[in-house]
N, C-alpha and C positions, 0 to 999 in steps of 0.2 A: 504493500500500500504506500502511496506517496504521502509526503508531508505537504502542508499548505501554508502559504503566506498570504496576507491580505495587503493589497497595494493601497497607496494613498487615494486611488480612485474607487476603492471598494471592490476590486476584482480579486477573486480567489485563485491563486496560481499554484498549481501542483508541481512538486519538484522532488528529486532524489539527490541528496547530498552525501557523498562518500567522504568521510574524514581522512585526513592524511597531511603530508607535508605540502608546503606551497612552493612556488605559486600554484594555486588551484587551476585546473583545466575546466573550462565552462563550455558546454555544447549548446549552440543556438540553432534550432532546427529550421526547416523550410516552410514555405507557404502551404497551409492546410496539412502539415505533417505533425508528428508528435515525438515525444521523447522515448518512444519504444522502438525506434528505427534501428536498423542494423548498425549504422555508424556510431550512434550514441551508445548502444549497449556494448559494442566492441571496445570503444574508448573507455567505458567504465571498467570493463574487465581488465583492460591493460593498466588503468590507473590503480585499481585495487592490487594488482600484482606488483606494482612499483611502490606501494604505500603513498600514492599521490592523491591529494584532495581533488575531487571531481564533482561537478554539478551539472545536472540536466534538468530541464523544466519544460512545461507547456505554456505557450502564450495563451492569453484569454481567447476563448472560442476555439481552442485546439485541445485535443486529447482530453485529459481529466481536469482541466481548468474550467472555471465558470464562464458563462457568456456564450452568445451565439457567434459563429464565425462571421456571419454577414454584418454583425454590428461593429467589427473591428477594422482597424486601419494600421498603417505603418507606425504612426505616432503612438498608438495604444500599445502595440507590441514592443516598441522601443522602450516605453515606460515600464512594461512588464519585465523586460530584460534588465533594466536599470534597477528595479526593485529586487529581482533575483540576485543581482550582484551584491546587494547589501548583506547577503548571507555569508559572503566570503571575506575573510580577513586579508587585507593587503591587495596588491594588484594581481590580476589573473591572466592566464593565457586563454584567449577567446578562440573557439573553433566554430566558424559560422558556415552552415551549409545552405546554399541557394539563397533564399530570402534572408536566412540567418547571417549570410555574408554581408548583406546590406545593413541589417540591424547591428552587427558587430562594428561596422564602419561608423555608424551613427554613435555608438557607445564610445569608440575610440576618439571621435571628433569632440564629443561633449564632455567626456571625463577621461582624458588620457592618463591621468594619475591612477586610474583603476586598471590599466592595461599594461601587462608586462611583455606581451607578445600577441601576435595575431596569425591565425591560419584560416584560410577560406577554402571551401570545396564547391566548385561551380557557383561562385558568388554571382548574385543577381542584383547588383546595385541599380536603383532607378527603374526597375522593371515595369512598374505600373505606368510609367510615362513612355519609356523607350521601346518596350515590347508590347504591352497591352494597348495603351491609347494609340500609339503610332501604328499598330497593326489592325486596329478596328476599321471596318467599312463605315461608310456614311450612315448606313442604317443602324449599325451597332452603336455608333456614337450617339445617334438620336435616341435609341432605346436606353442607353446608359444615362443620358442627361434627364430622362424621364424617371430614373430611379435605379435600374440595374439591368445587367445583361448576363446571359448564361453562356459560358464557354465550355466546349467539350474538353474532357480530361482523359489522359491515358491511365490515370490512377483510380478510376471509379466514376462516381457521380460527377455531373458537370460542375464547374466552378461558377458560383454566383458572384459576379463582380459588381460592386456597388459604386454609385457616383461618389460617395464619400471616400472610398478607398483610392480612387483616382485623384480626386481633388486634394485630399489631405496629403497624398503621396508627393504632390508637387512642392510641398513645403519641406520635404525631407530629402531632396535630391543631394547626392554627394559627388557627382561627376561634373558639376558646373562651377564649383568654387574650390579653392585650395583645399587639399586633403592631406595634411601632415600625419605621417605614421612613424613617430620617432622611436621605434622599437623593432625587434626582429619580426619580419612578415614573410609568410609563405602562401602563395596562391596555387591551388591545384585545379586543373581543368581537363576534362576529357574532350578529345577531338570529335567524338561521335555523339555529343550532347545535343539532343533535339530540342531541349527546353531553354538552355542558355548557350548562345552561340560563342564559339571560341573568340570572336572579335571583342566580346564584352571583357574577357579576361585580359586581352591585350590593351584595351582602352583603359582598364583599371590600373594595370601596371604602368602605363605611360602617364596617367594622370596623377596618381598618388606620389607623395614625396617622402623619402625616408632613406636612412643610411644602410639598411640591411633588408633588401626586398628581392624575392625571386618568384618566378612563375614556372611551374612544372606542368607541361602538357603530356597527357597520357594518350597515345594513339589508340583509337578504338573504344575508349572508355565512354560510357553513356552518363546520363544525368544522375543515376542512382549512385554511381561511383562506389559500389559495394562488393565487388568481387574480391577474392583473396589478395590479389596484387594491389588493388586500390586501398584496401583496408591496411595492408602492410605499409604502403606509402604514407597514409594518414598518420599512423603511429610514428613512423620514422621522421616525418615532418614536425609533428608535435614535439618529439624528443629533441630535435635540432633547435626548435624555437626555445624550448625550456633551457637547453644548455647555453644558448647565446643570451637568454634573458637573465640568467643567474651567474 
């Protein structure tokens, strides 16, 4: 069973915190994903084997946390992540998957003192604007402006995209303004990712500023980035970030 914290906004956030030495590793999941995914559980098992503090959690409207998915937006989930980080002593190494990559960049920009290092997996910064809104037809944009639009998903039920998600997302963009990342950073990206194009990873690498930043492309890896080779690379990258952070 998860533990729960209540945010300043009154949302109940489910989490699992593994005690251990710091810096803690914090996993930030993707859009409509949850903390029970392969990558999160694999990292927890690794952290436990190393005696390393580890945190995974569900944003509001995701997994076991309170709220409806369609009520949420990037700013809400950023606030949830910020609240979850209050469970950690000292700076943490953030591991952001897909949308969690965007959220982790928002955390790094807003509270760099809480970040010892950063790793992203198929990071999707600014996706509400550059992928969703930019990809909508005229009819879809009209439907969205009237309230919401349904998008097909490879992962089950259609995604209901709300006007609030798109409009609030415009206030959270990270690829338009300076993005200093003054700590070790590793970006991982599959070349066969159908959800986040490889060009996004290259744009992020080009845009962000920092003294220790690398992008690793894995030929043939898809968005799930969860086969054995990818999971081993995730652990190796986290280990490298931790070594350089401490």
